[in-house]
C-alpha positions in Angstrom: 14.7 -36.9 43.1 13.0 -37.9 39.5 10.0 -35.4 40.3 12.6 -32.8 41.2 14.4 -33.2 37.9 11.0 -33.1 35.7 10.1 -29.7 37.6 13.6 -28.4 36.8 13.6 -29.6 32.9 10.0 -28.3 32.5 10.9 -25.1 34.3 13.7 -24.7 31.7 11.7 -25.5 28.7 9.2 -23.1 30.0 12.2 -20.4 30.3 13.3 -21.3 26.8 9.8 -21.1 25.0 9.4 -17.6 26.6 12.8 -16.4 25.5 12.4 -17.7 22.1 8.8 -16.2 21.7 10.4 -12.8 22.8 12.8 -13.3 20.4 10.7 -13.8 17.5 8.4 -10.7 18.6 11.5 -8.3 18.7 12.2 -9.8 15.2 9.1 -9.2 13.5 9.1 -5.6 15.3 12.2 -4.9 13.5 10.5 -5.7 10.2 7.3 -4.2 10.4 5.7 -0.7 11.2 2.5 -0.5 13.2 0.6 2.9 13.3 -3.2 3.9 13.6 -4.1 0.2 14.6 -2.4 -1.3 11.3 0.6 -3.3 10.9 2.8 -3.0 7.7 5.6 -4.8 6.0 7.8 -4.3 3.2 6.9 -6.3 0.4 9.8 -6.6 -2.0 12.1 -3.9 -0.1 13.8 -2.6 3.0 11.7 -1.8 5.8 14.3 0.8 6.6 13.6 2.9 3.9 10.1 3.8 5.6 9.9 6.0 8.6 6.7 6.8 10.7 7.2 10.0 12.9 5.0 12.7 14.1 2.2 11.1 12.3 3.5 11.0 8.8 4.9 8.0 7.0 7.8 8.7 4.9 9.9 6.9 2.4 13.2 8.5 3.1 15.5 6.3 0.8 15.2 4.2 -2.0 14.4 0.4 -2.0 11.6 0.6 0.2 9.4 -1.9 -2.5 5.6 -1.8 -1.3 4.7 -1.2 2.5 2.2 -3.5 2.9 -0.7 -4.3 5.2 -0.4 -7.5 7.2 -4.2 -8.1 6.7 -6.3 -8.5 3.4 -9.1 -6.3 2.9 -12.2 -6.9 0.5 -14.4 -4.1 0.2 -13.3 -0.8 2.2 -13.0 2.5 2.0 -9.4 3.8 2.0 -8.9 7.7 3.1 -5.2 9.1 3.0 -3.2 12.0 2.3 -0.3 12.2 0.1 2.5 14.5 -0.6 5.7 14.4 -3.1 8.3 16.4 -4.3 9.2 17.7 -8.1 9.3 14.9 -10.1 7.7 12.6 -7.6 6.5 9.1 -8.3 4.4 6.5 -6.1 1.3 4.5 -5.9 -1.5 3.0 -3.7 -1.4 -0.2 -4.0 -5.2 -2.2 -3.6 -6.1 -5.7 -3.1 -2.8 -7.4 -4.2 -1.7 -10.8 -3.2 2.2 -11.2 -2.0 3.2 -12.9 -5.2 4.1 -10.4 -8.4 3.8 -6.7 -8.8 0.9 -5.1 -7.2 0.3 -2.5 -10.0 -0.7 -5.7 -12.4 -1.9 -8.5 -10.3 -4.0 -6.2 -8.0 -4.5 -2.4 -8.7 -2.5 0.7 -8.2 -3.9 4.1 -7.9 -1.2 6.4 -9.3 0.5 9.2 -7.5 2.5 11.4 -9.5 3.7 14.8 -10.4 1.7 14.9 -13.8 3.6 18.2 -14.6 7.1 17.0 -14.6 8.9 16.9 -18.0 10.0 13.4 -17.7 6.2 12.1 -17.5 5.1 14.1 -20.4 4.3 11.1 -22.7 3.0 8.8 -20.4 -0.2 6.8 -21.4 -3.3 8.7 -20.0 -3.8 5.6 -17.3 -0.4 6.4 -15.7 -1.2 9.9 -14.2 -2.4 10.8 -11.0 -5.6 8.9 -9.8 -5.8 6.4 -12.8 -5.8 2.7 -12.1 -2.3 2.1 -13.5 -2.3 1.4 -17.0 -5.8 0.4 -17.2 -8.3 3.4 -16.7 -7.5 6.8 -17.0 -8.8 9.6 -14.3 -10.0 12.9 -15.0 -7.0 15.5 -14.8 -6.7 18.9 -13.3 -7.4 18.3 -9.8 -3.9 17.8 -8.2 -2.5 20.4 -5.8 0.9 21.8 -6.8 4.0 19.7 -6.0 4.8 20.1 -2.0 1.2 20.4 -0.9 -1.0 17.6 0.6 -3.2 15.8 -1.6 -6.2 13.5 -0.4 -7.4 10.5 -1.9 -10.8 8.5 -0.8 -10.7 5.0 -2.6 -13.5 2.9 -2.5 -13.6 -0.8 -3.6 -16.9 -2.5 -3.2 -17.1 -5.5 -5.2 -16.4 -4.8 -8.7 -16.8 -1.1 -8.3 -13.8 0.9 -7.7 -14.0 4.7 -7.0 -11.4 7.4 -6.7 -12.0 10.7 -5.1 -9.1 13.1 -5.6 -9.4 16.5 -3.5 -12.7 15.8 -3.3 -13.5 15.2 -6.9 -14.5 11.9 -8.2 -12.0 11.2 -11.0 -12.6 7.5 -11.4 -15.6 5.1 -11.5 -14.8 2.0 -13.0 -16.7 -1.3 -12.7 -14.1 -4.0 -12.9 -16.4 -6.6 -14.4 -16.3 -4.3 -17.6 -12.8 -3.9 -17.8 -11.9 -6.9 -19.9 -9.3 -6.0 -22.1 -5.7 -5.8 -20.3 -3.6 -2.8 -21.8 0.1 -3.0 -21.9 -0.2 -7.0 -22.1 -1.6 -7.1 -18.3 -4.0 -9.1 -16.7 -7.5 -7.2 -17.1 -9.2 -5.9 -14.1 -12.0 -8.3 -14.5 -9.4 -11.0 -13.7 -7.9 -9.5 -11.0 -8.5 -10.4 -7.4 -11.3 -9.0 -5.2 -9.5 -9.2 -2.0 -5.9 -8.6 -1.0 -3.6 -6.5 0.5 -3.2 -2.8 0.6 0.0 -0.8 0.4 1.9 2.0 -0.8 4.9 2.5 -3.1 8.5 3.3 -3.2 9.8 4.5 -6.1 13.1 6.7 -6.9 11.6 9.7 -5.1 10.7 10.9 -1.5 7.0 10.5 -0.7 4.7 11.2 2.5 1.6 9.9 3.6 -0.7 10.8 6.6 -4.0 10.0 8.1 -4.2 6.5 6.5 -7.5 5.0 7.4 -9.2 1.5 6.5 -13.2 1.2 6.8 -14.1 -2.0 6.0 -17.6 -2.5 4.5 -20.0 -5.3 4.6 
């Protein structure tokens, strides 16, 4: 009798453990997006602000925070395409920790409607392709709003290169960036490994063909 009772208790425990595991998996799935082999979650935002449909990742409403990779990356090539409406504003986060603003504790490569009237008085490093607030990009290579643009961003040790629509617009050595503009941390002191993400601002933004190739 005792042996049968023990078997019954063990069976019940196994059933409960399986149910708890399934519930945890369901809860995780409701808080993340997985596509192209990469799992993302919303840092400081609502995952429901993001939508992945027909190969396009879209921020469809405010409050999405930073859609952030579960994994961290050190040396890599990030390729993606992006599209914004008139007045659009977003960004691509690189090597950032989970605490703090990715733009200032990691790096952000700006995505912006550079020609919008509301952005005419920004500092040079706040325009498309720049390492936000720290390194300005060469300008004049964005496509009109509503068209797809491409980024190829390489982070390899201290070197950060940004290619916009086939044109190299930033070649920066983090070790040489010892001054932090806007009272922010200098690039020389920022991490060389962290999460990758895309930003929800006040406007819609679309991304597609996101691929991360890790370097040795």
